[in-house]
N, C-alpha and C positions, 0 to 999 in steps of 0.2 A: 504494500500500500504506500504509494508515493504522494497521495493527496491528503493534506492535513485539515480536514473539515471543509465545510461548504464555502468558506471564503478563500480557499487556496486553490489556485488553478493547477492542473496536472502538468508536469514537465513532459518533454518529448524524449522518449527512450530511443536513441539512435542505434545503439549496438549493445549486445550482450555476448560476451566471449567466455567460454569455459574450457580450460585446459585440464584434462583428466589423465593423469599418469597412472597406469595399472602396474602395481608392484609385483614382485615375484611371489609374494604370499597371497596375491589377488586382492589385497587391500588397495585403496585408492588415495591419491594425492590430488586435490582439486584446487584450482585457482580460478575464481569466479570474478568477472569484471562487468559491472553495469555502468554504461555511459549514457548520460542524459543531458539535454540542453534545458536549462532552467528558464521558466517563464514567470516565476513568482519568487518567493523566498521561503525557505524552510530550514530547520535546524536538525532534522532527523528523517529517517524512513521509519514510519510507525510500525510496519510489519514486513519483515523479509523472511521468506521461508515457504515451505519447510526445507531445511538442508537434509542431507542423507541421514538416516538413522545410524547411530553409532559413530557420529562424527566428533571431531575435536578441532576447535578453532586454533589455528597457528598464529595468524596475524590478520589485521584488517586496517585499511586506511582509505582516505579519499584523496584523489589527485585533481588539481585544478590550477590553471594559470602558471604552470611550471613548478607548482608546490605539491608537497605530499604531507598529509596530516593524519595521525592515528585517530581512528574512530572507536567508540565504545560499543561492543556487541552485548546488549542486555537481553538475557534469555526471557522469553515469554512463555516457555514451555512448548512441548510438542514440536521441538526442533525449529521453532520460529524465534526471530530476534527483532528487537528494536535497535536501529542503528543510529546512535547519537553522534552527530558531527562535531559538536563542541564549537559551532560557529553557525552563522546564517549564510545560506547561498544567496546569489544575486541573479536577477533576471538577465538573460543573454549569455551567461557563462556556461561552459561545458564542464561537467564533473564526471569523474569515474570512481565508483566505489569498488574496491578490491577486497575480496575475502579469500584467504588461503586457509584451507582446512583439510584434515585427513579423515578418511573413513576407515575405522578400525574394525572392520568385519569383512569376511571373505565374500567373493562373488558366489552366486548360486551355481550349483553343478547340475549338469544334465548329461544324458547318454544318448548317442545316436550310432547305430550300427556297431555297438559294442565298444565305442570310443567315448572317453570322457571329455566333456567340454565345460568351460566356464562361461556363464552367460553375462555378457556386458550389456546391460540395458539401463541406460543412465539418462535421466531427464533433468534439465535445469529448472529453476524456479519459474512458475507461471505467474504472470502479472496481469492486472486488470486493465493494463494499457497495451496498445499495439507496440511492436518492436520493429525498428527499421531493418535490422539484420541480426539474426541469432546464429552464433557460430559455436560448435563444439569440436574440439580436437582431442582425439584419443592417442596417447603414446603407449604402445603395447610392448610387453616384454618379449618381443620377437626380434632377434638380431638379424639384420640384413648383411649381405656380403659387404666387405670393407670398401669395395669400389663403387658401391651404390650410394651416391651422395646427393643426387638431384631427383626431384619428383618424377621427371620423365623416364628415369631408369627403373622406377617401381612399376613394372609392367603387370598386366593381368596374369601372365604366366607365373611371374614371381610371387604374386599374391596367392595364386592357386596352390603353389608349392608349400606355402606356410600352413595350409590346412584350415585357415579360418573360414567360417561360413556366415553368409548374410542372406537375407530374404530380399529378392529383387523388388518386391513391393515396398519394403522399408526404404531401400536405396532411392527408389523413384519418387518417394514422398518429399524428398529434399531437393533444393536447387543444385547443390554441389555435394559430391561424395568422392573425395580424391585421396588416394594413397600417396604417401610421401615419406622420406626418411627424416628422422630427428637425430642429429649428431649429439653424442653425449660426451661433454668435455671431461667428465670424471673418469670414464672408462675407455674413451676413444672409440666406442662402438656406435653403430647406427641402428636406431630402433624403428621398426615399422610403425607408421602413424597414419591416422585418418582425419581428414579435414571435412567437416560436414556443416553445411550452412543453408539457411532459408531466409529470404527477404520478405519484408512486409508481413511479419508474423502477427496474426490477429490476437486480441486479448484472450487470455486463458487457453492458449493453444497448447495441445499436448505434444511437445517436441521430444520424442524419445527414439534416438537411434539405438539399434540393437545388433550385436554380432556375437558369434560364438567362437571362443578361442580354445584350441586343443589343450587338454590338461597337461601335456608334456612340457609346456613352456613355463610351468609354475614350479619346476624343480631346478631351474637354471642357477648356475653359481653367481650370476650377476643380474642386476635389475636396473631399469631406467632410473636415472636421476632427474627429478623434476627440473625443467628448464627454468632459468632465472626469469623474473618478471612478475 
């Protein structure tokens, strides 16, 4: 809820970006970024959520005009929060609220043709306002060959070899669904990643990409390190 009572006009949500890193224990590391253009003035988001069950907040801040300021995440229960800015926004300014959190529970497991899969079905927060563009990126614990460093090198054949499975209907429900490599400065490895986006998302839209990751990737000796940002 970004509207604070009848006298406060709603801002324009231009972009929502979620970076979801899948760790080797199938826990998640999530960086959620909500960008809006202010049309009024407010000192908080009265209700943000729900975040994933079993989550733990790592850090939260607001960015504006080249500045970065810590915000207070006040629990409302039920994985919802009031986000207190500690300042008043100004009309015409662009603001980005960044919330970094971990999900300390494993992904669900399913079996197909005798093979175990982890189910990655992740949905960002639904808002009562429309969103200019909603983006979710998944960084998967699937190592790509060292020479694969550019998106165009991640071919359909290479993706097929990894054994991940997706439903074509799910893919076609988004404007873009692109596989690409994410370089990991910590390990020097390149991890298979997915860029998923949809423009002009209506209010309360159920944006949930889903894919199935073979269970064998969750016993790997190394795991993706969440990218900075």
